[in-house]
Backbone as JSON Lines, residues from 0, in Angstrom:
{"i":0,"aa":"M","n":[0.84,-1.18,0.02],"ca":[0.11,0.06,0.2],"c":[0.88,1.26,-0.04]}
{"i":1,"aa":"L","n":[1.91,1.24,0.85],"ca":[2.73,2.53,0.93],"c":[3.51,2.6,-0.34]}
{"i":2,"aa":"E","n":[3.96,1.52,-0.95],"ca":[4.84,1.63,-2.11],"c":[4.09,2.6,-3.37]}
{"i":3,"aa":"T","n":[2.82,2.32,-3.42],"ca":[2.13,2.92,-4.47],"c":[1.88,4.17,-4.38]}
{"i":4,"aa":"N","n":[1.4,4.71,-3.34],"ca":[1.35,6.22,-3.15],"c":[1.38,6.46,-1.6]}
{"i":5,"aa":"P","n":[2.47,6.94,-0.94],"ca":[2.51,7.25,0.41],"c":[1.54,8.53,0.73]}
{"i":6,"aa":"N","n":[1.11,9.33,-0.03],"ca":[0.35,10.58,0.09],"c":[-1.05,10.12,0.1]}
{"i":7,"aa":"A","n":[-1.48,9.1,-0.28],"ca":[-2.79,8.86,-0.34],"c":[-3.47,7.33,0.04]}
{"i":8,"aa":"I","n":[-3.35,7.52,1.48],"ca":[-3.83,6.22,2.28],"c":[-5.0,6.41,2.78]}
{"i":9,"aa":"P","n":[-6.05,5.26,2.54],"ca":[-7.59,5.8,2.85],"c":[-7.48,5.72,4.64]}
{"i":10,"aa":"F","n":[-8.23,6.95,5.0],"ca":[-7.94,7.14,6.44],"c":[-9.11,6.25,7.29]}
{"i":11,"aa":"K","n":[-10.16,6.0,6.7],"ca":[-11.0,4.89,7.42],"c":[-10.51,3.51,7.46]}
{"i":12,"aa":"S","n":[-9.68,3.07,6.5],"ca":[-9.21,1.65,6.46],"c":[-8.01,1.6,7.42]}
{"i":13,"aa":"V","n":[-7.0,2.71,7.46],"ca":[-6.06,2.55,8.5],"c":[-6.59,2.85,9.93]}
{"i":14,"aa":"E","n":[-7.76,3.48,9.96],"ca":[-8.09,3.66,11.33],"c":[-8.86,2.29,11.71]}
{"i":15,"aa":"S","n":[-9.47,1.62,10.97],"ca":[-10.08,0.43,11.09],"c":[-8.92,-0.65,11.5]}
{"i":16,"aa":"H","n":[-7.91,-0.74,10.81],"ca":[-6.76,-1.54,11.13],"c":[-6.05,-1.28,12.4]}
{"i":17,"aa":"R","n":[-5.94,-0.05,12.59],"ca":[-5.6,0.45,13.95],"c":[-6.33,-0.21,15.2]}
{"i":18,"aa":"G","n":[-7.65,-0.09,15.12],"ca":[-8.63,-0.57,16.07],"c":[-8.26,-2.14,16.32]}
{"i":19,"aa":"Y","n":[-8.16,-2.82,15.18],"ca":[-7.98,-4.34,15.21],"c":[-6.55,-4.45,15.92]}
{"i":20,"aa":"L","n":[-5.49,-3.63,15.44],"ca":[-4.23,-4.0,16.23],"c":[-4.18,-3.36,17.67]}
{"i":21,"aa":"V","n":[-5.05,-2.5,18.0],"ca":[-5.04,-2.08,19.34],"c":[-5.5,-3.34,20.26]}
{"i":22,"aa":"Y","n":[-6.58,-4.01,19.68],"ca":[-7.04,-5.11,20.28],"c":[-5.94,-6.35,20.39]}
{"i":23,"aa":"V","n":[-5.2,-6.55,19.11],"ca":[-4.34,-7.64,19.33],"c":[-3.08,-7.23,20.16]}
{"i":24,"aa":"T","n":[-2.86,-6.13,20.52],"ca":[-1.85,-5.8,21.5],"c":[-2.09,-6.33,23.11]}
{"i":25,"aa":"R","n":[-3.36,-6.48,23.29],"ca":[-3.76,-7.3,24.58],"c":[-3.05,-8.41,24.7]}
{"i":26,"aa":"S","n":[-2.97,-9.24,23.62],"ca":[-2.39,-10.57,23.56],"c":[-0.89,-10.45,23.34]}
{"i":27,"aa":"Y","n":[-0.5,-9.44,22.6],"ca":[0.88,-9.25,22.11],"c":[1.41,-8.01,22.5]}
{"i":28,"aa":"P","n":[1.76,-7.69,23.63],"ca":[2.05,-6.26,24.07],"c":[3.48,-5.96,23.39]}
{"i":29,"aa":"A","n":[4.01,-6.75,23.0],"ca":[5.38,-6.51,22.29],"c":[5.14,-5.65,21.06]}
{"i":30,"aa":"T","n":[3.96,-5.63,20.39],"ca":[3.62,-4.8,19.23],"c":[3.21,-3.46,19.59]}
{"i":31,"aa":"V","n":[2.99,-3.14,20.79],"ca":[2.57,-1.78,21.16],"c":[3.6,-0.75,20.49]}
{"i":32,"aa":"P","n":[4.74,-0.69,20.77],"ca":[5.57,0.55,19.99],"c":[5.44,0.51,18.47]}
{"i":33,"aa":"Y","n":[5.19,-0.38,17.91],"ca":[5.11,-0.33,16.31],"c":[3.67,0.28,15.88]}
{"i":34,"aa":"L","n":[2.75,0.78,16.77],"ca":[1.71,1.31,16.3],"c":[1.84,2.88,16.19]}
{"i":35,"aa":"K","n":[2.88,3.38,16.81],"ca":[3.0,4.76,16.82],"c":[3.06,5.6,15.3]}
{"i":36,"aa":"G","n":[3.49,4.8,14.43],"ca":[3.39,5.24,12.95],"c":[2.04,5.28,12.61]}
{"i":37,"aa":"I","n":[1.14,4.29,12.92],"ca":[-0.02,4.46,12.51],"c":[-0.73,5.58,13.29]}
{"i":38,"aa":"H","n":[-0.72,5.73,14.44],"ca":[-1.24,7.03,15.21],"c":[-0.77,8.28,14.57]}
{"i":39,"aa":"L","n":[0.53,8.52,14.22],"ca":[0.96,9.51,13.75],"c":[0.29,9.88,12.25]}
{"i":40,"aa":"T","n":[0.3,8.99,11.58],"ca":[-0.27,9.09,10.17],"c":[-1.79,9.45,10.31]}
{"i":41,"aa":"L","n":[-2.68,9.02,11.28],"ca":[-3.95,9.42,11.35],"c":[-4.04,10.68,11.89]}
{"i":42,"aa":"D","n":[-3.17,11.21,12.85],"ca":[-3.59,12.34,13.11],"c":[-2.37,13.59,12.52]}
{"i":43,"aa":"G","n":[-1.8,13.01,11.65],"ca":[-0.98,13.95,10.83],"c":[-1.61,14.97,10.14]}
{"i":44,"aa":"W","n":[-2.83,15.09,9.72],"ca":[-3.6,16.09,8.96],"c":[-4.0,17.24,10.02]}
{"i":45,"aa":"R","n":[-4.05,16.92,11.21],"ca":[-4.35,18.05,12.28],"c":[-3.63,19.13,12.34]}
{"i":46,"aa":"E","n":[-4.12,20.3,12.61],"ca":[-3.48,21.61,12.88],"c":[-2.29,21.34,13.69]}
{"i":47,"aa":"G","n":[-1.28,21.82,13.4],"ca":[0.03,22.02,14.35],"c":[1.0,20.67,14.29]}
{"i":48,"aa":"Q","n":[0.74,19.9,13.14],"ca":[1.59,18.71,13.14],"c":[2.62,18.87,12.14]}
{"i":49,"aa":"D","n":[3.9,18.38,12.34],"ca":[4.94,18.47,11.57],"c":[4.87,17.27,10.31]}
{"i":50,"aa":"D","n":[5.85,17.28,9.69],"ca":[5.97,16.36,8.42],"c":[5.98,15.0,8.97]}
{"i":51,"aa":"E","n":[6.48,14.64,10.1],"ca":[6.61,13.42,10.73],"c":[5.41,13.0,11.64]}
{"i":52,"aa":"G","n":[4.4,13.92,11.61],"ca":[3.15,13.59,12.37],"c":[3.15,14.2,13.83]}
{"i":53,"aa":"W","n":[4.16,14.58,14.34],"ca":[4.36,15.05,15.78],"c":[3.93,16.37,15.91]}
{"i":54,"aa":"G","n":[3.24,16.54,16.97],"ca":[2.81,18.19,17.37],"c":[3.99,19.03,17.45]}
{"i":55,"aa":"V","n":[3.74,20.15,16.84],"ca":[4.71,21.21,16.84],"c":[4.57,22.09,18.09]}
{"i":56,"aa":"Q","n":[5.67,22.26,18.82],"ca":[5.6,22.98,20.3],"c":[5.03,24.56,20.17]}
{"i":57,"aa":"Q","n":[5.23,25.12,18.99],"ca":[4.73,26.44,18.83],"c":[3.15,26.39,18.63]}
{"i":58,"aa":"A","n":[2.71,25.58,17.95],"ca":[1.26,25.29,17.81],"c":[0.58,25.07,19.11]}
{"i":59,"aa":"V","n":[1.25,24.25,20.07],"ca":[0.62,23.86,21.46],"c":[0.62,24.89,22.12]}
{"i":60,"aa":"M","n":[1.73,25.78,22.16],"ca":[1.64,27.08,23.01],"c":[0.67,28.22,22.51]}
{"i":61,"aa":"E","n":[0.34,28.31,21.23],"ca":[-0.59,29.15,20.82],"c":[-1.96,28.58,21.24]}
{"i":62,"aa":"K","n":[-2.14,27.47,21.15],"ca":[-3.43,26.64,21.45],"c":[-3.7,26.97,22.97]}
{"i":63,"aa":"L","n":[-2.82,26.82,23.93],"ca":[-2.78,27.08,25.33],"c":[-3.47,28.56,25.51]}
{"i":64,"aa":"Q","n":[-2.85,29.45,24.86],"ca":[-3.1,30.96,25.08],"c":[-4.46,31.34,24.62]}
{"i":65,"aa":"E","n":[-5.1,30.42,23.88],"ca":[-6.33,30.98,23.28],"c":[-7.4,30.85,24.58]}
{"i":66,"aa":"R","n":[-8.52,31.71,24.32],"ca":[-9.35,31.71,25.59],"c":[-10.33,30.49,25.53]}
{"i":67,"aa":"E","n":[-10.71,29.89,24.26],"ca":[-11.53,28.78,24.28],"c":[-10.74,27.46,24.68]}
{"i":68,"aa":"P","n":[-11.14,26.48,25.44],"ca":[-10.28,25.16,25.71],"c":[-10.25,24.56,24.25]}
{"i":69,"aa":"A","n":[-9.09,24.03,24.13],"ca":[-8.77,23.18,22.85],"c":[-9.68,22.02,22.77]}
{"i":70,"aa":"A","n":[-9.94,21.7,21.74],"ca":[-11.07,20.42,21.49],"c":[-10.15,19.4,21.75]}
{"i":71,"aa":"S","n":[-10.62,18.42,22.12],"ca":[-10.1,16.91,22.05],"c":[-10.01,16.5,20.65]}
{"i":72,"aa":"G","n":[-9.17,15.35,20.44],"ca":[-8.76,14.94,19.05],"c":[-10.27,14.51,18.46]}
{"i":73,"aa":"R","n":[-10.99,13.73,19.16],"ca":[-12.5,13.33,18.37],"c":[-13.17,14.52,18.15]}
{"i":74,"aa":"E","n":[-13.34,15.44,19.1],"ca":[-14.16,16.69,18.7],"c":[-13.38,17.5,17.55]}
{"i":75,"aa":"Q","n":[-12.06,17.67,17.5],"ca":[-11.53,18.17,16.38],"c":[-11.95,17.63,14.87]}
{"i":76,"aa":"S","n":[-11.81,16.1,15.24],"ca":[-12.07,15.41,13.78],"c":[-13.49,15.75,13.39]}
{"i":77,"aa":"E","n":[-14.45,15.86,14.41],"ca":[-15.78,16.08,13.9],"c":[-16.23,17.27,13.49]}
{"i":78,"aa":"K","n":[-15.65,18.32,14.06],"ca":[-15.54,19.62,13.45],"c":[-14.9,19.66,12.35]}
{"i":79,"aa":"A","n":[-13.68,19.75,12.3],"ca":[-12.85,19.85,10.94],"c":[-13.25,18.62,9.65]}
{"i":80,"aa":"G","n":[-13.67,17.55,10.3],"ca":[-13.92,16.59,9.2],"c":[-12.71,15.73,9.1]}
{"i":81,"aa":"A","n":[-12.43,14.66,9.22],"ca":[-11.18,13.96,9.15],"c":[-11.28,13.69,7.37]}
{"i":82,"aa":"P","n":[-9.95,13.82,6.78],"ca":[-9.94,13.59,5.53],"c":[-10.13,12.07,4.91]}
{"i":83,"aa":"T","n":[-10.52,11.91,3.91],"ca":[-10.7,10.65,3.35],"c":[-9.51,9.9,3.0]}
{"i":84,"aa":"M","n":[-8.36,10.71,2.66],"ca":[-7.09,10.15,2.43],"c":[-5.97,10.98,3.21]}
{"i":85,"aa":"V","n":[-5.0,10.19,3.83],"ca":[-4.04,10.72,4.56],"c":[-2.55,10.34,4.0]}
{"i":86,"aa":"K","n":[-1.6,11.13,4.57],"ca":[-0.27,11.09,4.13],"c":[0.51,10.19,5.1]}
{"i":87,"aa":"A","n":[1.26,9.23,4.73],"ca":[2.07,8.25,5.43],"c":[3.16,9.07,6.01]}
{"i":88,"aa":"V","n":[3.43,9.18,7.32],"ca":[4.38,9.75,8.04],"c":[5.78,8.79,7.84]}
{"i":89,"aa":"P","n":[6.9,9.27,7.75],"ca":[8.16,8.13,7.61],"c":[8.28,6.97,8.46]}
{"i":90,"aa":"Q","n":[7.8,7.09,9.6],"ca":[7.8,6.03,10.7],"c":[6.93,4.8,10.38]}
{"i":91,"aa":"L","n":[5.87,5.31,9.44],"ca":[4.96,4.18,9.37],"c":[5.41,2.98,8.58]}
{"i":92,"aa":"Q","n":[6.33,3.07,7.49],"ca":[6.82,2.05,6.78],"c":[7.66,1.1,7.72]}
{"i":93,"aa":"D","n":[8.61,1.85,8.53],"ca":[9.35,0.84,9.43],"c":[8.58,0.1,10.49]}
{"i":94,"aa":"D","n":[7.5,0.79,11.1],"ca":[6.59,0.16,11.82],"c":[5.8,-1.17,11.28]}
{"i":95,"aa":"M","n":[5.5,-0.79,10.06],"ca":[4.77,-1.98,9.43],"c":[5.62,-3.13,8.9]}
{"i":96,"aa":"D","n":[6.91,-2.7,8.73],"ca":[7.93,-3.84,8.41],"c":[8.23,-4.67,9.71]}
{"i":97,"aa":"A","n":[8.19,-3.93,10.97],"ca":[8.44,-4.69,12.07],"c":[7.38,-5.31,12.45]}
{"i":98,"aa":"L","n":[6.01,-5.11,12.39],"ca":[4.76,-5.67,12.71],"c":[4.71,-7.06,11.6]}
{"i":99,"aa":"A","n":[5.17,-6.93,10.56],"ca":[5.2,-8.04,9.4],"c":[6.14,-8.97,10.1]}
{"i":100,"aa":"Q","n":[7.38,-8.6,10.57],"ca":[8.32,-9.56,10.94],"c":[7.73,-10.33,12.19]}
{"i":101,"aa":"L","n":[7.23,-9.5,13.11],"ca":[6.55,-10.01,14.28],"c":[5.52,-11.21,14.08]}
{"i":102,"aa":"F","n":[4.55,-10.95,12.93],"ca":[3.56,-11.72,12.77],"c":[3.85,-12.79,11.62]}
{"i":103,"aa":"Q","n":[5.04,-12.98,11.1],"ca":[5.27,-13.8,9.82],"c":[5.14,-15.3,10.21]}
{"i":104,"aa":"S","n":[5.39,-15.63,11.5],"ca":[5.41,-16.92,11.81],"c":[4.03,-17.92,11.54]}
{"i":105,"aa":"E","n":[3.96,-18.76,11.21],"ca":[2.68,-19.7,10.97],"c":[2.04,-19.84,12.72]}
{"i":106,"aa":"T","n":[2.9,-20.1,13.48],"ca":[2.26,-20.42,14.81],"c":[2.79,-19.19,15.7]}
{"i":107,"aa":"P","n":[1.69,-18.7,16.26],"ca":[1.9,-17.42,17.34],"c":[2.87,-17.62,18.31]}
{"i":108,"aa":"V","n":[3.6,-16.93,18.79],"ca":[4.45,-16.87,20.0],"c":[3.69,-17.24,21.35]}
{"i":109,"aa":"K","n":[4.11,-18.28,22.08],"ca":[3.34,-18.32,23.15],"c":[3.92,-17.58,24.25]}
{"i":110,"aa":"R","n":[2.89,-17.13,25.04],"ca":[3.1,-16.35,26.24],"c":[2.61,-17.04,27.52]}
{"i":111,"aa":"R","n":[3.51,-17.03,28.42],"ca":[2.89,-17.8,29.77],"c":[1.7,-17.2,30.4]}
{"i":112,"aa":"A","n":[0.56,-17.73,30.38],"ca":[-0.65,-17.4,30.93],"c":[-0.88,-17.6,32.44]}
{"i":113,"aa":"R","n":[0.01,-18.81,32.74],"ca":[-0.06,-19.3,34.03],"c":[1.29,-19.48,34.53]}
{"i":114,"aa":"P","n":[1.83,-19.24,35.68],"ca":[3.12,-19.53,36.06],"c":[3.32,-21.01,36.22]}
{"i":115,"aa":"S","n":[4.56,-21.66,35.98],"ca":[4.89,-23.11,36.28],"c":[5.21,-22.92,37.79]}
{"i":116,"aa":"N","n":[5.7,-21.87,38.51],"ca":[6.03,-22.2,39.75],"c":[5.37,-21.13,40.67]}
{"i":117,"aa":"T","n":[5.04,-21.52,41.93],"ca":[4.11,-20.8,42.62],"c":[5.05,-20.5,44.02]}
{"i":118,"aa":"A","n":[4.3,-19.45,44.49],"ca":[5.03,-19.26,46.1],"c":[3.86,-19.12,46.98]}
{"i":119,"aa":"I","n":[4.17,-19.24,48.22],"ca":[3.2,-19.0,49.31],"c":[3.45,-17.99,50.15]}
{"i":120,"aa":"G","n":[2.61,-17.02,50.28],"ca":[3.0,-15.95,51.23],"c":[2.92,-16.56,52.71]}
{"i":121,"aa":"I","n":[3.81,-16.05,53.4],"ca":[3.83,-16.53,54.93],"c":[4.04,-15.4,55.81]}
{"i":122,"aa":"Y","n":[3.29,-15.48,57.17],"ca":[3.64,-14.44,58.14],"c":[4.87,-14.81,58.73]}
{"i":123,"aa":"G","n":[5.48,-13.77,59.19],"ca":[6.68,-13.88,59.9],"c":[6.86,-12.8,60.97]}
{"i":124,"aa":"F","n":[7.89,-12.61,61.66],"ca":[8.28,-11.54,62.44],"c":[9.68,-11.17,62.2]}
{"i":125,"aa":"G","n":[9.72,-9.81,62.11],"ca":[11.23,-9.31,61.94],"c":[11.27,-7.95,62.4]}
{"i":126,"aa":"D","n":[12.41,-7.76,63.17],"ca":[12.73,-6.11,63.69],"c":[14.05,-5.94,63.6]}
{"i":127,"aa":"A","n":[14.23,-4.78,63.03],"ca":[15.74,-4.38,62.82],"c":[15.87,-2.81,63.59]}
{"i":128,"aa":"S","n":[15.12,-2.8,64.43],"ca":[15.42,-1.24,65.23],"c":[16.62,-1.28,66.15]}
{"i":129,"aa":"G","n":[17.16,-0.18,66.48],"ca":[18.22,-0.1,67.16],"c":[19.42,-0.89,66.59]}
{"i":130,"aa":"L","n":[20.26,-1.48,67.44],"ca":[21.55,-1.84,67.22],"c":[21.49,-3.55,66.55]}
{"i":131,"aa":"G","n":[20.3,-4.13,66.86],"ca":[20.25,-5.51,66.74],"c":[19.04,-5.68,65.48]}
{"i":132,"aa":"F","n":[18.91,-7.17,65.31],"ca":[17.94,-7.56,64.46],"c":[17.45,-8.87,64.77]}
{"i":133,"aa":"G","n":[16.34,-9.27,64.0],"ca":[15.8,-10.59,64.44],"c":[14.5,-10.78,63.37]}
{"i":134,"aa":"S","n":[14.28,-12.18,63.27],"ca":[13.21,-12.42,62.23],"c":[12.91,-13.9,62.67]}
{"i":135,"aa":"T","n":[11.56,-14.17,62.39],"ca":[11.18,-15.89,62.5],"c":[10.34,-15.94,61.15]}
{"i":136,"aa":"L","n":[10.52,-17.07,60.49],"ca":[9.58,-17.59,59.45],"c":[9.35,-19.15,59.65]}
{"i":137,"aa":"Q","n":[8.09,-19.36,59.26],"ca":[7.64,-20.77,59.4],"c":[7.56,-21.24,57.92]}
{"i":138,"aa":"T","n":[8.24,-22.48,57.54],"ca":[8.0,-22.8,56.04],"c":[6.83,-23.75,56.31]}
{"i":139,"aa":"K","n":[6.51,-24.16,54.89],"ca":[5.33,-25.0,54.63],"c":[5.4,-26.39,55.35]}
{"i":140,"aa":"D","n":[6.49,-26.93,55.64],"ca":[6.46,-28.27,56.49],"c":[6.39,-27.93,58.12]}
{"i":141,"aa":"G","n":[6.17,-26.57,58.5],"ca":[5.94,-26.41,59.74],"c":[7.2,-26.14,60.52]}
{"i":142,"aa":"T","n":[8.4,-26.29,59.94],"ca":[9.66,-25.76,60.57],"c":[9.77,-24.25,60.89]}
{"i":143,"aa":"L","n":[10.15,-24.15,62.0],"ca":[10.42,-22.63,62.49],"c":[11.83,-22.1,62.24]}
{"i":144,"aa":"H","n":[12.03,-21.24,61.49],"ca":[13.57,-20.51,61.44],"c":[13.48,-19.18,61.91]}
{"i":145,"aa":"Y","n":[14.46,-19.17,62.86],"ca":[14.7,-17.87,63.46],"c":[16.29,-17.34,63.27]}
{"i":146,"aa":"R","n":[16.54,-16.16,63.25],"ca":[17.84,-15.54,63.56],"c":[17.8,-14.37,64.26]}
{"i":147,"aa":"L","n":[18.96,-13.96,64.88],"ca":[18.9,-12.78,65.72],"c":[20.44,-12.44,65.81]}
{"i":148,"aa":"G","n":[20.63,-11.16,66.06],"ca":[22.19,-10.63,66.25],"c":[22.22,-9.15,66.34]}
{"i":149,"aa":"E","n":[23.23,-8.63,66.16],"ca":[23.72,-7.16,66.15],"c":[24.18,-6.87,65.06]}
{"i":150,"aa":"W","n":[23.84,-5.6,64.46],"ca":[24.37,-5.08,63.29],"c":[25.88,-4.75,63.25]}
{"i":151,"aa":"S","n":[26.45,-4.83,62.26],"ca":[27.83,-4.28,62.19],"c":[27.91,-2.85,62.15]}
{"i":152,"aa":"R","n":[29.03,-2.23,62.36],"ca":[28.93,-0.78,62.63],"c":[28.47,-0.27,61.12]}
{"i":153,"aa":"E","n":[29.05,-0.81,60.17],"ca":[28.55,-0.17,58.79],"c":[26.99,-0.15,58.53]}
{"i":154,"aa":"I","n":[26.37,-1.35,58.94],"ca":[24.99,-1.46,58.76],"c":[24.36,-0.64,59.7]}
{"i":155,"aa":"S","n":[24.73,-0.68,61.0],"ca":[24.03,0.26,61.97],"c":[24.11,1.76,61.55]}
{"i":156,"aa":"E","n":[24.77,2.09,60.82],"ca":[24.87,3.65,60.35],"c":[23.83,3.85,59.25]}
{"i":157,"aa":"E","n":[23.45,2.93,58.65],"ca":[22.46,2.93,57.51],"c":[21.15,3.4,58.28]}
{"i":158,"aa":"S","n":[20.18,3.95,57.39],"ca":[18.8,4.13,57.95],"c":[17.98,3.0,58.44]}
{"i":159,"aa":"S","n":[16.97,3.26,59.0],"ca":[16.16,2.35,59.72],"c":[15.38,1.59,58.64]}
{"i":160,"aa":"N","n":[14.97,2.3,57.62],"ca":[14.19,1.67,56.58],"c":[15.21,0.68,55.92]}
{"i":161,"aa":"F","n":[16.34,1.14,55.34],"ca":[17.37,0.19,54.97],"c":[17.52,-1.1,55.84]}
{"i":162,"aa":"R","n":[17.64,-0.9,57.1],"ca":[17.91,-2.13,57.94],"c":[16.74,-2.95,58.08]}
{"i":163,"aa":"E","n":[15.52,-2.38,58.1],"ca":[14.34,-3.27,57.97],"c":[14.18,-4.11,56.75]}
{"i":164,"aa":"L","n":[14.55,-3.46,55.68],"ca":[14.57,-4.25,54.36],"c":[15.48,-5.16,54.13]}
{"i":165,"aa":"F","n":[16.83,-4.73,54.67],"ca":[17.78,-5.76,54.56],"c":[17.71,-7.11,55.55]}
{"i":166,"aa":"N","n":[16.97,-6.7,56.69],"ca":[16.55,-7.71,57.62],"c":[15.58,-8.55,56.97]}
{"i":167,"aa":"L","n":[14.69,-8.31,56.27],"ca":[13.79,-9.08,55.53],"c":[14.35,-10.02,54.64]}
{"i":168,"aa":"I","n":[15.26,-9.29,53.73],"ca":[15.89,-9.88,52.54],"c":[16.77,-11.1,53.16]}
{"i":169,"aa":"L","n":[17.6,-10.74,54.35],"ca":[18.33,-11.89,55.01],"c":[17.43,-13.1,55.28]}
{"i":170,"aa":"A","n":[16.27,-12.66,56.02],"ca":[15.42,-13.73,56.44],"c":[14.91,-14.6,55.31]}
{"i":171,"aa":"I","n":[14.56,-14.09,54.29],"ca":[13.86,-14.85,53.29],"c":[15.02,-15.68,52.62]}
{"i":172,"aa":"E","n":[16.06,-14.98,52.46],"ca":[17.41,-15.81,51.85],"c":[17.63,-17.0,52.68]}
């Protein structure tokens, strides 16, 4: 489509494809960055956009200084009327090539929906206030593990938040 005439891409067709691809990103989040060229192409006709589809800072500042609140994208397209054809931004071709590469396989990439390993949250006791520390943890089989002691000079000079977290990490390890 882009090779024939990059200045004449049907707006409604691209908008429809974008809607489908946005839905696909729920299952394949790795595709999200490659939709930017589509977004920029669809909005490139709006006032204040540069040749690459990005909003121009000067136009944004002028909009903010106006008395009337700026219309949202949807309101703006309803007022001005979206064109029937749009110009492809430079990023669109690269994004389409990347999406084609990601979807070229006959079998989709598998995403882990459920973890193969699980963990159990347990209650324990830990305290690292002052010069000392201590903790207790009970494992799944009922064994009680405890540790206690005094902090080294280096650790005792750290913040109480650091010592509390460090104590938790040592207990779990």
